[in-house]
C-alpha positions as CSV (number, residue, x, y, z in Angstrom):
1,M,32.1,53.3,-31.3
2,T,31.1,56.9,-31.0
3,V,32.7,60.0,-32.5
4,P,33.0,62.9,-30.0
5,E,30.9,66.0,-30.8
6,P,33.0,69.1,-31.7
7,H,32.5,72.0,-29.2
8,A,32.3,75.6,-30.2
9,S,35.6,77.5,-30.6
10,T,36.4,81.2,-30.5
11,H,39.1,80.6,-33.1
12,E,38.5,81.5,-36.8
13,S,39.7,78.1,-37.9
14,T,37.4,75.8,-39.9
15,E,38.9,72.8,-38.1
16,P,36.6,71.2,-35.5
17,V,37.8,71.2,-31.9
18,W,37.1,67.9,-30.2
19,S,35.9,67.8,-26.6
20,E,37.4,64.4,-25.9
21,E,39.7,61.9,-27.5
22,P,38.0,58.9,-29.1
23,T,38.5,55.6,-27.5
24,P,41.0,53.5,-29.5
25,V,39.5,50.4,-31.1
26,C,41.6,47.2,-31.3
27,P,40.9,43.7,-32.8
28,E,39.7,42.4,-29.4
29,D,36.8,44.9,-29.5
30,L,35.3,43.5,-32.6
31,S,31.8,42.1,-32.0
32,E,29.2,40.6,-34.4
33,G,27.5,43.9,-34.4
34,T,30.6,45.6,-35.6
35,W,30.9,43.1,-38.4
36,E,27.2,43.7,-39.3
37,L,28.0,47.5,-39.6
38,L,31.0,46.7,-41.8
39,R,28.9,44.5,-44.1
40,A,26.2,47.2,-44.3
41,E,28.9,49.9,-45.2
42,A,30.5,47.6,-47.8
43,M,27.0,47.0,-49.4
44,R,26.4,50.8,-49.4
45,A,29.7,51.5,-51.0
46,M,29.2,48.7,-53.6
47,K,26.1,50.5,-54.8
48,K,28.3,53.5,-55.7
49,A,30.7,51.5,-57.8
50,Y,31.4,52.8,-61.3
51,V,31.6,49.6,-63.4
52,P,30.4,50.3,-67.0
53,Y,32.8,47.8,-68.5
54,S,32.8,44.7,-66.2
55,S,29.4,45.2,-64.5
56,Y,31.1,43.7,-61.4
57,P,30.6,46.2,-58.5
58,V,32.7,45.8,-55.4
59,G,32.3,47.5,-52.1
60,A,34.7,47.6,-49.2
61,A,34.4,48.8,-45.6
62,G,37.0,49.2,-42.9
63,L,37.0,50.2,-39.2
64,A,39.7,52.6,-38.2
65,D,41.4,52.5,-34.8
66,D,39.5,55.6,-33.8
67,G,36.1,54.0,-34.5
68,R,35.4,55.6,-37.9
69,L,33.9,53.5,-40.6
70,V,35.5,54.1,-44.0
71,G,34.3,52.7,-47.3
72,G,35.3,52.4,-50.9
73,C,34.1,51.0,-54.2
74,N,35.8,50.0,-57.5
75,I,36.0,52.7,-60.1
76,E,36.7,51.5,-63.6
77,N,38.4,53.3,-66.4
78,A,38.3,52.7,-70.2
79,S,42.0,52.0,-70.1
80,F,41.4,49.2,-67.6
81,G,45.0,49.4,-66.2
82,V,44.1,52.5,-64.2
83,T,41.0,51.1,-62.7
84,L,40.8,51.6,-58.9
85,C,39.9,48.7,-56.7
86,A,37.5,49.2,-53.8
87,E,40.4,48.8,-51.4
88,C,42.2,51.8,-53.0
89,S,39.1,53.9,-52.6
90,L,38.8,52.8,-49.0
91,V,42.3,53.7,-48.1
92,S,41.8,57.1,-49.8
93,D,38.7,57.6,-47.6
94,L,40.7,56.6,-44.5
95,L,43.4,59.1,-45.2
96,M,41.1,61.9,-46.3
97,S,39.0,61.5,-43.2
98,G,41.8,61.7,-40.7
99,G,44.1,58.8,-41.2
100,G,44.8,56.2,-38.5
101,R,45.1,52.4,-38.8
102,L,42.6,49.9,-40.1
103,V,41.4,47.4,-37.5
104,A,38.8,45.4,-39.5
105,F,38.0,44.9,-43.2
106,D,35.1,43.5,-45.2
107,C,34.6,43.4,-49.0
108,V,31.5,42.3,-51.1
109,D,30.5,41.8,-54.7
110,G,27.2,42.9,-56.2
111,E,25.4,40.0,-54.7
112,G,26.7,40.6,-51.2
113,N,29.2,37.7,-51.3
114,T,32.4,38.1,-49.3
115,L,35.4,38.7,-51.6
116,V,39.1,38.1,-51.1
117,P,41.4,41.1,-51.7
118,C,43.9,40.5,-54.5
119,G,47.6,40.5,-53.8
120,R,48.0,44.2,-54.6
121,C,45.2,45.1,-52.3
122,R,46.4,42.9,-49.5
123,Q,49.7,44.8,-49.7
124,L,47.8,48.1,-49.6
125,L,45.7,47.0,-46.6
126,F,48.8,45.7,-44.8
127,E,50.4,49.2,-45.2
128,H,47.4,50.8,-43.4
129,G,46.5,48.0,-40.9
130,G,49.5,45.9,-40.3
131,N,49.6,42.2,-39.2
132,E,46.8,42.8,-36.7
133,L,44.1,43.9,-39.2
134,I,41.3,41.4,-39.2
135,L,39.8,40.5,-42.6
136,N,36.5,38.9,-43.3
137,M,37.3,36.2,-45.8
138,P,35.1,33.6,-47.5
139,S,36.7,31.0,-45.2
140,G,36.2,33.1,-42.1
141,R,37.9,36.0,-40.3
142,A,41.7,36.0,-40.3
143,P,44.4,38.4,-39.3
144,M,46.5,40.0,-42.0
145,S,49.5,38.0,-40.7
146,V,47.7,34.9,-42.1
147,V,46.3,36.5,-45.2
148,L,49.7,38.0,-46.2
149,P,52.3,36.2,-44.3
150,E,55.8,37.7,-43.9
151,A,54.6,40.9,-45.6
152,F,57.0,43.5,-46.9
153,G,56.3,46.9,-45.4
154,P,57.5,50.3,-44.2
155,D,59.8,48.8,-41.6
156,H,61.8,47.0,-44.3
157,L,62.4,50.4,-46.0
158,S,63.6,52.2,-42.9
159,T,66.0,49.3,-42.2
160,T,67.3,49.4,-45.7
161,R,67.8,53.2,-45.7
162,T,69.7,52.9,-42.4
163,D,71.9,50.1,-43.6
164,H,72.5,51.9,-47.0
165,N,73.4,55.2,-45.3
166,A,75.8,53.5,-42.9
167,K,77.8,52.1,-45.8
168,H,78.5,55.5,-47.3
C-alpha cells in the first residue's frame, strides 16, 4: 500500500498532481500486516479521544480502497446526545482526505480491546464500505453482510425515488 508521490506542476493550483494512479485495494488483499497497521492506527486515534465525561476512549481505523489509512476517535459533548462516535470521526477523515470506499475496519477501547460498532455506526460504515467491508470483531473478522445483514442503503433510496416519480 503506497501512496504515489506528487510531481511538480507548472499550474498555480494548490492541488497535488499525481504521477500515477494508486493500486485499488480489495478485501482479498488484506494481510495480517495490514490488520496490524489498522490496529496501530486505531490505538493512535484512541489516544486523541476527547472523553471528559465517560473516560471511555475509543479509536477506529479504516483502510480505504486506494490504500489510505483513515482514523477516528470518539468526541464527547456535555449534552451527550451530540457526542460523536469514533466511526463518525473516521468517516469524516475518509471524506476529507479524498473519499473512496472502506475495505477494512478495526475499533479499540482504551485498553486495546476490539470493540463492536453500535447499530448506528454499522449503518454509517455500510454506507461507506458496503457489504464487502471487512470488520475486525471480538469473535473474528467478518464482512459487513454478516455484521449488518440485509442492510438498508443508498440503492433503496434510488429505487424508491424512481418508483415514486414514475407514479406522478
